[in-house]
N, CA, C, O and the ligand as a Tripos MOL2 file, in Angstrom:
@<TRIPOS>MOLECULE
protein
  285   283    72     0     0
PROTEIN
NO_CHARGES

@<TRIPOS>ATOM
      1 N         -32.7050   -0.5240  -39.9800 N.3       1 MET1
      2 CA        -33.0970   -1.5820  -39.0420 C.3       1 MET1
      3 C         -33.1540   -2.9320  -39.7480 C.2       1 MET1
      4 O         -32.7450   -3.9580  -39.2060 O.2       1 MET1
      5 N         -33.6770   -2.8980  -40.9780 N.am      2 PHE2
      6 CA        -33.7860   -4.1560  -41.7160 C.3       2 PHE2
      7 C         -32.7060   -4.2860  -42.7870 C.2       2 PHE2
      8 O         -32.8480   -5.0510  -43.7410 O.2       2 PHE2
      9 N         -31.6430   -3.5400  -42.6140 N.am      3 GLY3
     10 CA        -30.5670   -3.5890  -43.5950 C.3       3 GLY3
     11 C         -29.9790   -4.9780  -43.7490 C.2       3 GLY3
     12 O         -29.6480   -5.3960  -44.8590 O.2       3 GLY3
     13 N         -29.8500   -5.6910  -42.6510 N.am      4 TRP4
     14 CA        -29.2740   -7.0430  -42.7050 C.3       4 TRP4
     15 C         -30.1560   -7.9850  -43.5070 C.2       4 TRP4
     16 O         -29.6710   -8.8610  -44.2230 O.2       4 TRP4
     17 N         -31.4690   -7.7840  -43.3720 N.am      5 LEU5
     18 CA        -32.4090   -8.6290  -44.1000 C.3       5 LEU5
     19 C         -32.3020   -8.3770  -45.6050 C.2       5 LEU5
     20 O         -32.3380   -9.3060  -46.4110 O.2       5 LEU5
     21 N         -32.1680   -7.0900  -45.9630 N.am      6 ARG6
     22 CA        -32.0410   -6.7500  -47.3800 C.3       6 ARG6
     23 C         -30.7370   -7.3240  -47.9340 C.2       6 ARG6
     24 O         -30.6920   -7.8140  -49.0620 O.2       6 ARG6
     25 N         -29.6880   -7.2560  -47.1300 N.am      7 ARG7
     26 CA        -28.3970   -7.8080  -47.5790 C.3       7 ARG7
     27 C         -28.5020   -9.2970  -47.8580 C.2       7 ARG7
     28 O         -27.9880   -9.7790  -48.8670 O.2       7 ARG7
     29 N         -29.1550  -10.0170  -46.9830 N.am      8 ILE8
     30 CA        -29.3150  -11.4640  -47.1700 C.3       8 ILE8
     31 C         -30.0790  -11.7450  -48.4500 C.2       8 ILE8
     32 O         -29.7210  -12.6450  -49.2100 O.2       8 ILE8
     33 N         -31.1310  -10.9750  -48.6870 N.am      9 ARG9
     34 CA        -31.9430  -11.2110  -49.8800 C.3       9 ARG9
     35 C         -31.1800  -10.8780  -51.1480 C.2       9 ARG9
     36 O         -31.2750  -11.5960  -52.1430 O.2       9 ARG9
     37 N         -30.4260   -9.7940  -51.1160 N.am     10 GLU10
     38 CA        -29.6310   -9.4320  -52.2970 C.3      10 GLU10
     39 C         -28.5530  -10.4660  -52.5550 C.2      10 GLU10
     40 O         -28.2490  -10.7900  -53.7030 O.2      10 GLU10
     41 N         -27.9820  -10.9760  -51.4870 N.am     11 ASN11
     42 CA        -26.9650  -12.0070  -51.6050 C.3      11 ASN11
     43 C         -27.5480  -13.2720  -52.2300 C.2      11 ASN11
     44 O         -26.9490  -13.8720  -53.1220 O.2      11 ASN11
     45 N         -28.7040  -13.6590  -51.7550 N.am     12 ALA12
     46 CA        -29.3600  -14.8530  -52.2870 C.3      12 ALA12
     47 C         -29.6980  -14.6620  -53.7550 C.2      12 ALA12
     48 O         -29.5760  -15.5940  -54.5490 O.2      12 ALA12
     49 N         -30.1200  -13.4610  -54.1180 N.am     13 ARG13
     50 CA        -30.4930  -13.2120  -55.5050 C.3      13 ARG13
     51 C         -29.2720  -13.2920  -56.4140 C.2      13 ARG13
     52 O         -29.3420  -13.8790  -57.4940 O.2      13 ARG13
     53 N         -28.1640  -12.7120  -55.9910 N.am     14 SER14
     54 CA        -26.9700  -12.7440  -56.8390 C.3      14 SER14
     55 C         -26.4200  -14.1600  -56.9250 C.2      14 SER14
     56 O         -25.8780  -14.5510  -57.9590 O.2      14 SER14
     57 N         -26.5500  -14.9250  -55.8610 N.am     15 GLN15
     58 CA        -26.0660  -16.3010  -55.9050 C.3      15 GLN15
     59 C         -26.8980  -17.1510  -56.8440 C.2      15 GLN15
     60 O         -26.3710  -18.0340  -57.5210 O.2      15 GLN15
     61 N         -28.1970  -16.8890  -56.8890 N.am     16 SER16
     62 CA        -29.0590  -17.7010  -57.7410 C.3      16 SER16
     63 C         -28.7210  -17.4920  -59.2070 C.2      16 SER16
     64 O         -29.0100  -18.3520  -60.0390 O.2      16 SER16
     65 N         -28.1090  -16.3520  -59.5330 N.am     17 ARG17
     66 CA        -27.7090  -16.1220  -60.9180 C.3      17 ARG17
     67 C         -26.4920  -16.9610  -61.2790 C.2      17 ARG17
     68 O         -26.2890  -17.3010  -62.4440 O.2      17 ARG17
     69 N         -25.6930  -17.2880  -60.2880 N.am     18 GLU18
     70 CA        -24.4520  -18.0100  -60.5640 C.3      18 GLU18
     71 C         -24.6590  -19.5160  -60.6220 C.2      18 GLU18
     72 O         -23.9040  -20.2270  -61.2850 O.2      18 GLU18
     73 N         -25.6610  -19.9920  -59.9400 N.am     19 TRP19
     74 CA        -25.8910  -21.4340  -59.9030 C.3      19 TRP19
     75 C         -26.3280  -21.9470  -61.2650 C.2      19 TRP19
     76 O         -27.0770  -21.2910  -61.9890 O.2      19 TRP19
     77 N         -25.8470  -23.1180  -61.5910 N.am     20 MET20
     78 CA        -26.1750  -23.7350  -62.8680 C.3      20 MET20
     79 C         -26.8940  -25.0590  -62.6380 C.2      20 MET20
     80 O         -26.6790  -25.7400  -61.6360 O.2      20 MET20
     81 N         -27.7470  -25.4010  -63.5840 N.am     21 ILE21
     82 CA        -28.3230  -26.7390  -63.5650 C.3      21 ILE21
     83 C         -27.9260  -27.4320  -64.8570 C.2      21 ILE21
     84 O         -27.9200  -26.8220  -65.9260 O.2      21 ILE21
     85 N         -27.5960  -28.7050  -64.7490 N.am     22 ARG22
     86 CA        -27.1550  -29.4470  -65.9140 C.3      22 ARG22
     87 C         -27.9980  -30.7000  -66.0670 C.2      22 ARG22
     88 O         -28.2580  -31.4210  -65.1040 O.2      22 ARG22
     89 N         -28.4140  -30.9380  -67.2900 N.am     23 CYS23
     90 CA        -29.1680  -32.1380  -67.6110 C.3      23 CYS23
     91 C         -28.2270  -33.3310  -67.5230 C.2      23 CYS23
     92 O         -27.1600  -33.3310  -68.1370 O.2      23 CYS23
     93 N         -28.6210  -34.3500  -66.7590 N.am     24 THR24
     94 CA        -27.7470  -35.5130  -66.6030 C.3      24 THR24
     95 C         -27.7930  -36.4240  -67.8240 C.2      24 THR24
     96 O         -26.9920  -37.3520  -67.9400 O.2      24 THR24
     97 N         -28.7310  -36.1610  -68.7360 N.am     25 THR25
     98 CA        -28.8500  -37.0040  -69.9250 C.3      25 THR25
     99 C         -28.0100  -36.4720  -71.0810 C.2      25 THR25
    100 O         -27.2410  -37.2170  -71.6880 O.2      25 THR25
    101 N         -28.1570  -35.1760  -71.3860 N.am     26 CYS26
    102 CA        -27.4560  -34.6280  -72.5530 C.3      26 CYS26
    103 C         -26.3520  -33.6460  -72.1740 C.2      26 CYS26
    104 O         -25.5490  -33.2580  -73.0220 O.2      26 CYS26
    105 N         -26.3070  -33.2470  -70.9140 N.am     27 GLY27
    106 CA        -25.2570  -32.3370  -70.4870 C.3      27 GLY27
    107 C         -25.5460  -30.8730  -70.7360 C.2      27 GLY27
    108 O         -24.6990  -30.0160  -70.4860 O.2      27 GLY27
    109 N         -26.7440  -30.5830  -71.2300 N.am     28 HIS28
    110 CA        -27.1140  -29.1950  -71.4930 C.3      28 HIS28
    111 C         -27.1500  -28.4060  -70.1880 C.2      28 HIS28
    112 O         -27.7100  -28.8600  -69.1890 O.2      28 HIS28
    113 N         -26.5470  -27.2220  -70.2100 N.am     29 GLU29
    114 CA        -26.4550  -26.4010  -69.0100 C.3      29 GLU29
    115 C         -27.1590  -25.0780  -69.1960 C.2      29 GLU29
    116 O         -27.1560  -24.4990  -70.2830 O.2      29 GLU29
    117 N         -27.7570  -24.6110  -68.1270 N.am     30 ARG30
    118 CA        -28.2950  -23.2540  -68.1240 C.3      30 ARG30
    119 C         -28.2770  -22.7670  -66.6870 C.2      30 ARG30
    120 O         -28.1370  -23.5520  -65.7500 O.2      30 ARG30
    121 N         -28.4230  -21.4510  -66.5300 N.am     31 SER31
    122 CA        -28.3740  -20.9110  -65.1830 C.3      31 SER31
    123 C         -29.6940  -21.1670  -64.4720 C.2      31 SER31
    124 O         -30.7530  -21.2340  -65.0950 O.2      31 SER31
    125 N         -29.6070  -21.3040  -63.1740 N.am     32 VAL32
    126 CA        -30.8050  -21.5270  -62.3650 C.3      32 VAL32
    127 C         -31.7810  -20.3660  -62.5410 C.2      32 VAL32
    128 O         -32.9960  -20.5640  -62.5690 O.2      32 VAL32
    129 N         -31.2430  -19.1590  -62.6570 N.am     33 ALA33
    130 CA        -32.1030  -17.9880  -62.8280 C.3      33 ALA33
    131 C         -32.9190  -18.1000  -64.1190 C.2      33 ALA33
    132 O         -34.1010  -17.7560  -64.1430 O.2      33 ALA33
    133 N         -32.2790  -18.5840  -65.1950 N.am     34 ASP34
    134 CA        -32.9770  -18.7620  -66.4630 C.3      34 ASP34
    135 C         -34.0590  -19.8200  -66.3550 C.2      34 ASP34
    136 O         -35.0910  -19.7460  -67.0210 O.2      34 ASP34
    137 N         -33.8080  -20.8040  -65.5060 N.am     35 ALA35
    138 CA        -34.7420  -21.9130  -65.3600 C.3      35 ALA35
    139 C         -35.8730  -21.5740  -64.3930 C.2      35 ALA35
    140 O         -36.7170  -22.4200  -64.1000 O.2      35 ALA35
    141 N         -35.8890  -20.3500  -63.9050 N.am     36 GLY36
    142 CA        -36.9040  -19.9660  -62.9290 C.3      36 GLY36
    143 C         -36.4230  -20.2700  -61.5300 C.2      36 GLY36
    144 O         -36.9480  -21.1530  -60.8510 O.2      36 GLY36
    145 N         -35.4160  -19.5240  -61.1080 N.am     37 GLY37
    146 CA        -34.7060  -19.8000  -59.8630 C.3      37 GLY37
    147 C         -35.5780  -19.9250  -58.6320 C.2      37 GLY37
    148 O         -35.1620  -20.5170  -57.6360 O.2      37 GLY37
    149 N         -36.7750  -19.3810  -58.6840 N.am     38 VAL38
    150 CA        -37.6460  -19.4120  -57.5020 C.3      38 VAL38
    151 C         -37.9230  -20.8420  -57.0720 C.2      38 VAL38
    152 O         -38.0060  -21.1440  -55.8820 O.2      38 VAL38
    153 N         -38.0640  -21.7160  -58.0560 N.am     39 ARG39
    154 CA        -38.4040  -23.0950  -57.7460 C.3      39 ARG39
    155 C         -37.2460  -23.8370  -57.0890 C.2      39 ARG39
    156 O         -37.4330  -24.9060  -56.5080 O.2      39 ARG39
    157 N         -36.0430  -23.2570  -57.1850 N.am     40 PHE40
    158 CA        -34.8690  -23.9170  -56.6340 C.3      40 PHE40
    159 C         -34.4350  -23.2480  -55.3370 C.2      40 PHE40
    160 O         -33.2470  -23.1430  -55.0320 O.2      40 PHE40
    161 N         -35.4320  -22.8010  -54.5890 N.am     41 GLY41
    162 CA        -35.1280  -22.0940  -53.3570 C.3      41 GLY41
    163 C         -34.5430  -22.9800  -52.2820 C.2      41 GLY41
    164 O         -33.8060  -22.4990  -51.4210 O.2      41 GLY41
    165 N         -34.8560  -24.2700  -52.3130 N.am     42 ALA42
    166 CA        -34.3430  -25.1810  -51.2950 C.3      42 ALA42
    167 C         -32.9700  -25.6740  -51.7030 C.2      42 ALA42
    168 O         -32.8410  -26.5840  -52.5210 O.2      42 ALA42
    169 N         -31.9560  -25.0690  -51.1310 N.am     43 TRP43
    170 CA        -30.5960  -25.3260  -51.5930 C.3      43 TRP43
    171 C         -29.9620  -26.5360  -50.9360 C.2      43 TRP43
    172 O         -28.7520  -26.7310  -51.0550 O.2      43 TRP43
    173 N         -30.7370  -27.3490  -50.2510 N.am     44 GLY44
    174 CA        -30.1370  -28.5460  -49.6880 C.3      44 GLY44
    175 C         -30.0370  -29.6480  -50.7270 C.2      44 GLY44
    176 O         -29.3130  -30.6280  -50.5520 O.2      44 GLY44
    177 N         -30.7850  -29.4650  -51.8220 N.am     45 LYS45
    178 CA        -30.8860  -30.5410  -52.8050 C.3      45 LYS45
    179 C         -29.8120  -30.4470  -53.8740 C.2      45 LYS45
    180 O         -29.4840  -29.3620  -54.3560 O.2      45 LYS45
    181 N         -29.2820  -31.5810  -54.2300 N.am     46 LYS46
    182 CA        -28.2500  -31.6290  -55.2570 C.3      46 LYS46
    183 C         -28.8970  -31.8870  -56.6230 C.2      46 LYS46
    184 O         -28.4190  -31.4220  -57.6580 O.2      46 LYS46
    185 N         -29.9770  -32.6300  -56.5910 N.am     47 TYR47
    186 CA        -30.6600  -32.9720  -57.8290 C.3      47 TYR47
    187 C         -32.0960  -32.4640  -57.7930 C.2      47 TYR47
    188 O         -32.7100  -32.3310  -56.7350 O.2      47 TYR47
    189 N         -32.5950  -32.1910  -58.9620 N.am     48 THR48
    190 CA        -34.0010  -31.8660  -59.0880 C.3      48 THR48
    191 C         -34.4830  -32.4550  -60.4070 C.2      48 THR48
    192 O         -33.6830  -32.9080  -61.2250 O.2      48 THR48
    193 N         -35.7590  -32.4440  -60.5990 N.am     49 VAL49
    194 CA        -36.3130  -32.9400  -61.8540 C.3      49 VAL49
    195 C         -36.9790  -31.7740  -62.5580 C.2      49 VAL49
    196 O         -37.7540  -31.0280  -61.9610 O.2      49 VAL49
    197 N         -36.6680  -31.6310  -63.8220 N.am     50 GLY50
    198 CA        -37.2550  -30.5390  -64.5760 C.3      50 GLY50
    199 C         -37.1730  -30.8280  -66.0590 C.2      50 GLY50
    200 O         -36.5650  -31.8080  -66.4900 O.2      50 GLY50
    201 N         -37.7930  -29.9620  -66.8240 N.am     51 ARG51
    202 CA        -37.7960  -30.1470  -68.2670 C.3      51 ARG51
    203 C         -36.5210  -29.5690  -68.8590 C.2      51 ARG51
    204 O         -36.2170  -28.3930  -68.6650 O.2      51 ARG51
    205 N         -35.7940  -30.3810  -69.5650 N.am     52 CYS52
    206 CA        -34.5890  -29.9240  -70.2450 C.3      52 CYS52
    207 C         -34.9950  -29.3290  -71.5870 C.2      52 CYS52
    208 O         -35.7280  -29.9490  -72.3580 O.2      52 CYS52
    209 N         -34.5050  -28.1060  -71.8610 N.am     53 SER53
    210 CA        -34.9080  -27.4250  -73.0910 C.3      53 SER53
    211 C         -34.2940  -28.0940  -74.3200 C.2      53 SER53
    212 O         -34.7810  -27.9160  -75.4370 O.2      53 SER53
    213 N         -33.2370  -28.8540  -74.1160 N.am     54 GLN54
    214 CA        -32.6070  -29.5230  -75.2410 C.3      54 GLN54
    215 C         -33.2460  -30.8910  -75.5140 C.2      54 GLN54
    216 O         -33.5020  -31.2490  -76.6630 O.2      54 GLN54
    217 N         -33.5010  -31.6510  -74.4340 N.am     55 CYS55
    218 CA        -34.1750  -32.9440  -74.5850 C.3      55 CYS55
    219 C         -35.6580  -32.7480  -74.8590 C.2      55 CYS55
    220 O         -36.2750  -33.5310  -75.5810 O.2      55 CYS55
    221 N         -36.2210  -31.7020  -74.2790 N.am     56 GLY56
    222 CA        -37.6520  -31.4720  -74.3910 C.3      56 GLY56
    223 C         -38.4680  -32.4160  -73.5320 C.2      56 GLY56
    224 O         -39.6800  -32.5450  -73.7070 O.2      56 GLY56
    225 N         -37.7950  -33.0710  -72.6050 N.am     57 LYS57
    226 CA        -38.4710  -34.0170  -71.7220 C.3      57 LYS57
    227 C         -38.0360  -33.7900  -70.2820 C.2      57 LYS57
    228 O         -37.0680  -33.0820  -70.0060 O.2      57 LYS57
    229 N         -38.7750  -34.4080  -69.3800 N.am     58 LEU58
    230 CA        -38.3960  -34.3280  -67.9770 C.3      58 LEU58
    231 C         -37.1160  -35.1260  -67.7550 C.2      58 LEU58
    232 O         -37.0160  -36.2970  -68.1190 O.2      58 LEU58
    233 N         -36.1520  -34.4610  -67.1520 N.am     59 ARG59
    234 CA        -34.8670  -35.1020  -66.9000 C.3      59 ARG59
    235 C         -34.4410  -34.8520  -65.4690 C.2      59 ARG59
    236 O         -34.9400  -33.9470  -64.8000 O.2      59 ARG59
    237 N         -33.5190  -35.6630  -65.0190 N.am     60 ARG60
    238 CA        -32.9040  -35.3900  -63.7390 C.3      60 ARG60
    239 C         -31.8430  -34.3130  -63.9630 C.2      60 ARG60
    240 O         -30.9820  -34.4500  -64.8310 O.2      60 ARG60
    241 N         -31.9130  -33.2690  -63.1900 N.am     61 LEU61
    242 CA        -31.0020  -32.1480  -63.3500 C.3      61 LEU61
    243 C         -30.1290  -32.0310  -62.1070 C.2      61 LEU61
    244 O         -30.6140  -32.1370  -60.9810 O.2      61 LEU61
    245 N         -28.8630  -31.8150  -62.3220 N.am     62 VAL62
    246 CA        -27.9520  -31.6360  -61.2000 C.3      62 VAL62
    247 C         -27.6830  -30.1400  -61.0340 C.2      62 VAL62
    248 O         -27.4220  -29.4260  -62.0020 O.2      62 VAL62
    249 N         -27.7530  -29.6920  -59.7960 N.am     63 ILE63
    250 CA        -27.5090  -28.2940  -59.4790 C.3      63 ILE63
    251 C         -26.0640  -28.1560  -59.0170 C.2      63 ILE63
    252 O         -25.6160  -28.8730  -58.1220 O.2      63 ILE63
    253 N         -25.3590  -27.2500  -59.6210 N.am     64 HIS64
    254 CA        -23.9710  -27.0610  -59.1980 C.3      64 HIS64
    255 C         -23.5640  -25.6100  -59.3600 C.2      64 HIS64
    256 O         -24.2590  -24.8150  -59.9930 O.2      64 HIS64
    257 N         -22.4390  -25.2860  -58.7820 N.am     65 HIS65
    258 CA        -21.9160  -23.9350  -58.8680 C.3      65 HIS65
    259 C         -20.5500  -23.9960  -59.5280 C.2      65 HIS65
    260 O         -19.6780  -24.7350  -59.0720 O.2      65 HIS65
    261 N         -20.3490  -23.2280  -60.5980 N.am     66 PRO66
    262 CA        -19.1040  -23.3240  -61.3720 C.3      66 PRO66
    263 C         -17.8520  -23.1420  -60.5330 C.2      66 PRO66
    264 O         -16.8500  -23.8190  -60.7640 O.2      66 PRO66
    265 N         -17.8930  -22.2460  -59.5710 N.am     67 SER67
    266 CA        -16.6780  -21.9710  -58.8110 C.3      67 SER67
    267 C         -16.6240  -22.7380  -57.5030 C.2      67 SER67
    268 O         -15.5690  -22.8100  -56.8730 O.2      67 SER67
    269 N         -17.7230  -23.3030  -57.0910 N.am     68 ARG68
    270 CA        -17.7320  -24.0140  -55.8060 C.3      68 ARG68
    271 C         -17.8830  -25.5150  -55.9740 C.2      68 ARG68
    272 O         -17.7240  -26.2700  -55.0140 O.2      68 ARG68
    273 N         -18.1900  -25.9520  -57.1880 N.am     69 GLY69
    274 CA        -18.4040  -27.3810  -57.3920 C.3      69 GLY69
    275 C         -19.7880  -27.7850  -56.9590 C.2      69 GLY69
    276 O         -20.6250  -26.9350  -56.6520 O.2      69 GLY69
    277 N         -20.0330  -29.0790  -56.9330 N.am     70 PRO70
    278 CA        -21.3630  -29.5730  -56.5690 C.3      70 PRO70
    279 C         -21.7190  -29.1910  -55.1520 C.2      70 PRO70
    280 O         -20.8430  -28.9520  -54.3200 O.2      70 PRO70
    281 N         -22.9830  -29.1360  -54.8880 N.am     71 LEU71
    282 CA        -23.4570  -28.8250  -53.5330 C.3      71 LEU71
    283 C         -22.9620  -29.8720  -52.5350 C.2      71 LEU71
    284 O         -23.2590  -29.7790  -51.3440 O.2      71 LEU71
    285 ZN        -31.1710  -32.7270  -71.7680 Zn       72 ZN72
@<TRIPOS>BOND
     1     1     2 1
     2     2     3 1
     3     3     4 2
     4     3     5 am
     5     5     6 1
     6     6     7 1
     7     7     8 2
     8     7     9 am
     9     9    10 1
    10    10    11 1
    11    11    12 2
    12    11    13 am
    13    13    14 1
    14    14    15 1
    15    15    16 2
    16    15    17 am
    17    17    18 1
    18    18    19 1
    19    19    20 2
    20    19    21 am
    21    21    22 1
    22    22    23 1
    23    23    24 2
    24    23    25 am
    25    25    26 1
    26    26    27 1
    27    27    28 2
    28    27    29 am
    29    29    30 1
    30    30    31 1
    31    31    32 2
    32    31    33 am
    33    33    34 1
    34    34    35 1
    35    35    36 2
    36    35    37 am
    37    37    38 1
    38    38    39 1
    39    39    40 2
    40    39    41 am
    41    41    42 1
    42    42    43 1
    43    43    44 2
    44    43    45 am
    45    45    46 1
    46    46    47 1
    47    47    48 2
    48    47    49 am
    49    49    50 1
    50    50    51 1
    51    51    52 2
    52    51    53 am
    53    53    54 1
    54    54    55 1
    55    55    56 2
    56    55    57 am
    57    57    58 1
    58    58    59 1
    59    59    60 2
    60    59    61 am
    61    61    62 1
    62    62    63 1
    63    63    64 2
    64    63    65 am
    65    65    66 1
    66    66    67 1
    67    67    68 2
    68    67    69 am
    69    69    70 1
    70    70    71 1
    71    71    72 2
    72    71    73 am
    73    73    74 1
    74    74    75 1
    75    75    76 2
    76    75    77 am
    77    77    78 1
    78    78    79 1
    79    79    80 2
    80    79    81 am
    81    81    82 1
    82    82    83 1
    83    83    84 2
    84    83    85 am
    85    85    86 1
    86    86    87 1
    87    87    88 2
    88    87    89 am
    89    89    90 1
    90    90    91 1
    91    91    92 2
    92    91    93 am
    93    93    94 1
    94    94    95 1
    95    95    96 2
    96    95    97 am
    97    97    98 1
    98    98    99 1
    99    99   100 2
   100    99   101 am
   101   101   102 1
   102   102   103 1
   103   103   104 2
   104   103   105 am
   105   105   106 1
   106   106   107 1
   107   107   108 2
   108   107   109 am
   109   109   110 1
   110   110   111 1
   111   111   112 2
   112   111   113 am
   113   113   114 1
   114   114   115 1
   115   115   116 2
   116   115   117 am
   117   117   118 1
   118   118   119 1
   119   119   120 2
   120   119   121 am
   121   121   122 1
   122   122   123 1
   123   123   124 2
   124   123   125 am
   125   125   126 1
   126   126   127 1
   127   127   128 2
   128   127   129 am
   129   129   130 1
   130   130   131 1
   131   131   132 2
   132   131   133 am
   133   133   134 1
   134   134   135 1
   135   135   136 2
   136   135   137 am
   137   137   138 1
   138   138   139 1
   139   139   140 2
   140   139   141 am
   141   141   142 1
   142   142   143 1
   143   143   144 2
   144   143   145 am
   145   145   146 1
   146   146   147 1
   147   147   148 2
   148   147   149 am
   149   149   150 1
   150   150   151 1
   151   151   152 2
   152   151   153 am
   153   153   154 1
   154   154   155 1
   155   155   156 2
   156   155   157 am
   157   157   158 1
   158   158   159 1
   159   159   160 2
   160   159   161 am
   161   161   162 1
   162   162   163 1
   163   163   164 2
   164   163   165 am
   165   165   166 1
   166   166   167 1
   167   167   168 2
   168   167   169 am
   169   169   170 1
   170   170   171 1
   171   171   172 2
   172   171   173 am
   173   173   174 1
   174   174   175 1
   175   175   176 2
   176   175   177 am
   177   177   178 1
   178   178   179 1
   179   179   180 2
   180   179   181 am
   181   181   182 1
   182   182   183 1
   183   183   184 2
   184   183   185 am
   185   185   186 1
   186   186   187 1
   187   187   188 2
   188   187   189 am
   189   189   190 1
   190   190   191 1
   191   191   192 2
   192   191   193 am
   193   193   194 1
   194   194   195 1
   195   195   196 2
   196   195   197 am
   197   197   198 1
   198   198   199 1
   199   199   200 2
   200   199   201 am
   201   201   202 1
   202   202   203 1
   203   203   204 2
   204   203   205 am
   205   205   206 1
   206   206   207 1
   207   207   208 2
   208   207   209 am
   209   209   210 1
   210   210   211 1
   211   211   212 2
   212   211   213 am
   213   213   214 1
   214   214   215 1
   215   215   216 2
   216   215   217 am
   217   217   218 1
   218   218   219 1
   219   219   220 2
   220   219   221 am
   221   221   222 1
   222   222   223 1
   223   223   224 2
   224   223   225 am
   225   225   226 1
   226   226   227 1
   227   227   228 2
   228   227   229 am
   229   229   230 1
   230   230   231 1
   231   231   232 2
   232   231   233 am
   233   233   234 1
   234   234   235 1
   235   235   236 2
   236   235   237 am
   237   237   238 1
   238   238   239 1
   239   239   240 2
   240   239   241 am
   241   241   242 1
   242   242   243 1
   243   243   244 2
   244   243   245 am
   245   245   246 1
   246   246   247 1
   247   247   248 2
   248   247   249 am
   249   249   250 1
   250   250   251 1
   251   251   252 2
   252   251   253 am
   253   253   254 1
   254   254   255 1
   255   255   256 2
   256   255   257 am
   257   257   258 1
   258   258   259 1
   259   259   260 2
   260   259   261 am
   261   261   262 1
   262   262   263 1
   263   263   264 2
   264   263   265 am
   265   265   266 1
   266   266   267 1
   267   267   268 2
   268   267   269 am
   269   269   270 1
   270   270   271 1
   271   271   272 2
   272   271   273 am
   273   273   274 1
   274   274   275 1
   275   275   276 2
   276   275   277 am
   277   277   278 1
   278   278   279 1
   279   279   280 2
   280   279   281 am
   281   281   282 1
   282   282   283 1
   283   283   284 2
@<TRIPOS>SUBSTRUCTURE
     1 MET1         2 RESIDUE 1 A MET
     2 PHE2         6 RESIDUE 1 A PHE
     3 GLY3        10 RESIDUE 1 A GLY
     4 TRP4        14 RESIDUE 1 A TRP
     5 LEU5        18 RESIDUE 1 A LEU
     6 ARG6        22 RESIDUE 1 A ARG
     7 ARG7        26 RESIDUE 1 A ARG
     8 ILE8        30 RESIDUE 1 A ILE
     9 ARG9        34 RESIDUE 1 A ARG
    10 GLU10       38 RESIDUE 1 A GLU
    11 ASN11       42 RESIDUE 1 A ASN
    12 ALA12       46 RESIDUE 1 A ALA
    13 ARG13       50 RESIDUE 1 A ARG
    14 SER14       54 RESIDUE 1 A SER
    15 GLN15       58 RESIDUE 1 A GLN
    16 SER16       62 RESIDUE 1 A SER
    17 ARG17       66 RESIDUE 1 A ARG
    18 GLU18       70 RESIDUE 1 A GLU
    19 TRP19       74 RESIDUE 1 A TRP
    20 MET20       78 RESIDUE 1 A MET
    21 ILE21       82 RESIDUE 1 A ILE
    22 ARG22       86 RESIDUE 1 A ARG
    23 CYS23       90 RESIDUE 1 A CYS
    24 THR24       94 RESIDUE 1 A THR
    25 THR25       98 RESIDUE 1 A THR
    26 CYS26      102 RESIDUE 1 A CYS
    27 GLY27      106 RESIDUE 1 A GLY
    28 HIS28      110 RESIDUE 1 A HIS
    29 GLU29      114 RESIDUE 1 A GLU
    30 ARG30      118 RESIDUE 1 A ARG
    31 SER31      122 RESIDUE 1 A SER
    32 VAL32      126 RESIDUE 1 A VAL
    33 ALA33      130 RESIDUE 1 A ALA
    34 ASP34      134 RESIDUE 1 A ASP
    35 ALA35      138 RESIDUE 1 A ALA
    36 GLY36      142 RESIDUE 1 A GLY
    37 GLY37      146 RESIDUE 1 A GLY
    38 VAL38      150 RESIDUE 1 A VAL
    39 ARG39      154 RESIDUE 1 A ARG
    40 PHE40      158 RESIDUE 1 A PHE
    41 GLY41      162 RESIDUE 1 A GLY
    42 ALA42      166 RESIDUE 1 A ALA
    43 TRP43      170 RESIDUE 1 A TRP
    44 GLY44      174 RESIDUE 1 A GLY
    45 LYS45      178 RESIDUE 1 A LYS
    46 LYS46      182 RESIDUE 1 A LYS
    47 TYR47      186 RESIDUE 1 A TYR
    48 THR48      190 RESIDUE 1 A THR
    49 VAL49      194 RESIDUE 1 A VAL
    50 GLY50      198 RESIDUE 1 A GLY
    51 ARG51      202 RESIDUE 1 A ARG
    52 CYS52      206 RESIDUE 1 A CYS
    53 SER53      210 RESIDUE 1 A SER
    54 GLN54      214 RESIDUE 1 A GLN
    55 CYS55      218 RESIDUE 1 A CYS
    56 GLY56      222 RESIDUE 1 A GLY
    57 LYS57      226 RESIDUE 1 A LYS
    58 LEU58      230 RESIDUE 1 A LEU
    59 ARG59      234 RESIDUE 1 A ARG
    60 ARG60      238 RESIDUE 1 A ARG
    61 LEU61      242 RESIDUE 1 A LEU
    62 VAL62      246 RESIDUE 1 A VAL
    63 ILE63      250 RESIDUE 1 A ILE
    64 HIS64      254 RESIDUE 1 A HIS
    65 HIS65      258 RESIDUE 1 A HIS
    66 PRO66      262 RESIDUE 1 A PRO
    67 SER67      266 RESIDUE 1 A SER
    68 ARG68      270 RESIDUE 1 A ARG
    69 GLY69      274 RESIDUE 1 A GLY
    70 PRO70      278 RESIDUE 1 A PRO
    71 LEU71      282 RESIDUE 1 A LEU
    72 ZN72       285 GROUP 0 **** ****
């Protein structure tokens, strides 16, 4: 009965592994899942602000998908 709901959730989970965030300052990239994908649940946004592990400071981060391009 809830198979469709489970499919949507599994789909969202696998997609969150593919999404990447890139620091606009140094270009450092990591996967959204590594960055704590839960916080990036609102997929309407192209940019977010977060701590870059390479800069060690709050940076503007761009969310993109390697095979689909920017949001
Ligand atoms: Zn950086």
